[in-house]
C-alpha positions as CSV (number, residue, x, y, z in Angstrom):
1,M,22.5,116.8,72.1
2,G,22.4,119.2,69.8
3,C,25.4,121.0,67.9
4,R,26.1,124.3,68.9
5,S,28.1,126.6,66.2
6,Y,30.6,129.4,66.7
7,S,31.7,131.5,63.4
8,A,35.3,133.8,63.3
9,P,34.1,135.9,60.3
10,R,37.1,138.3,60.4
11,E,40.5,137.2,62.0
12,S,39.4,139.4,64.7
13,R,37.0,137.8,65.9
14,Y,38.1,136.1,69.3
15,L,36.7,133.3,71.6
16,T,35.9,134.4,74.6
17,H,36.9,132.6,77.7
18,D,32.7,132.6,78.5
19,E,32.3,130.9,75.7
20,V,34.6,128.3,76.4
21,R,33.6,128.0,79.5
22,S,29.9,127.1,78.7
23,W,30.8,123.7,77.1
24,K,30.3,121.1,77.9
25,P,32.5,117.7,78.0
26,G,31.4,115.4,75.1
27,E,29.2,118.3,72.9
28,T,29.2,118.9,69.2
29,L,30.8,121.9,68.4
30,L,30.7,123.7,65.2
31,L,33.4,126.0,64.7
32,N,34.2,128.3,61.8
33,G,37.2,130.0,61.1
34,V,41.0,129.9,61.1
35,M,42.1,127.2,63.7
36,L,45.5,126.1,64.4
37,T,46.5,122.8,64.6
38,G,50.0,120.6,66.0
39,R,50.5,117.2,67.0
40,D,52.4,116.3,70.4
41,A,55.2,117.6,69.4
42,A,54.5,121.1,68.3
43,H,52.5,121.3,71.6
44,K,55.7,120.2,73.6
45,R,57.7,122.7,72.2
46,M,55.0,125.3,73.3
47,V,55.4,124.3,76.7
48,D,59.1,124.1,77.1
49,M,59.7,127.5,75.0
50,L,56.8,129.1,77.8
51,N,58.7,127.3,80.4
52,R,62.1,128.9,79.5
53,G,59.8,132.4,79.4
54,E,60.3,133.0,75.5
55,S,57.4,134.0,73.0
56,L,55.7,131.9,71.2
57,P,56.1,132.3,67.1
58,V,52.2,132.8,66.9
59,D,49.4,134.3,69.2
60,L,47.0,131.9,70.3
61,K,45.1,134.7,72.4
62,G,41.4,134.1,71.6
63,K,42.8,130.5,69.0
64,V,41.5,127.5,69.0
65,I,44.4,124.4,68.7
66,Y,42.8,121.4,67.3
67,Y,45.2,118.4,68.8
68,V,46.2,116.1,65.6
69,G,48.5,114.1,67.0
70,P,48.1,109.8,67.3
71,V,45.7,108.1,69.0
72,D,46.6,105.6,71.6
73,L,44.3,102.5,71.4
74,G,46.1,100.8,74.4
75,A,47.2,98.0,71.6
């Protein structure tokens, strides 16, 4: 399978819902631009904040969050 490339030349370039919906499981993507990272604790904190009706400390609209948490190898 080929690699699809998405570039964000300026901070104002957002990914659209249609672009994200077009991605297929297992497809290789080359994302270029600002990408946020977070581990499991960061994701839990964001979900908890949203469940309490609080605003997040960063605007996630059109942004990519890359999960960089530990990998469970089933050991």
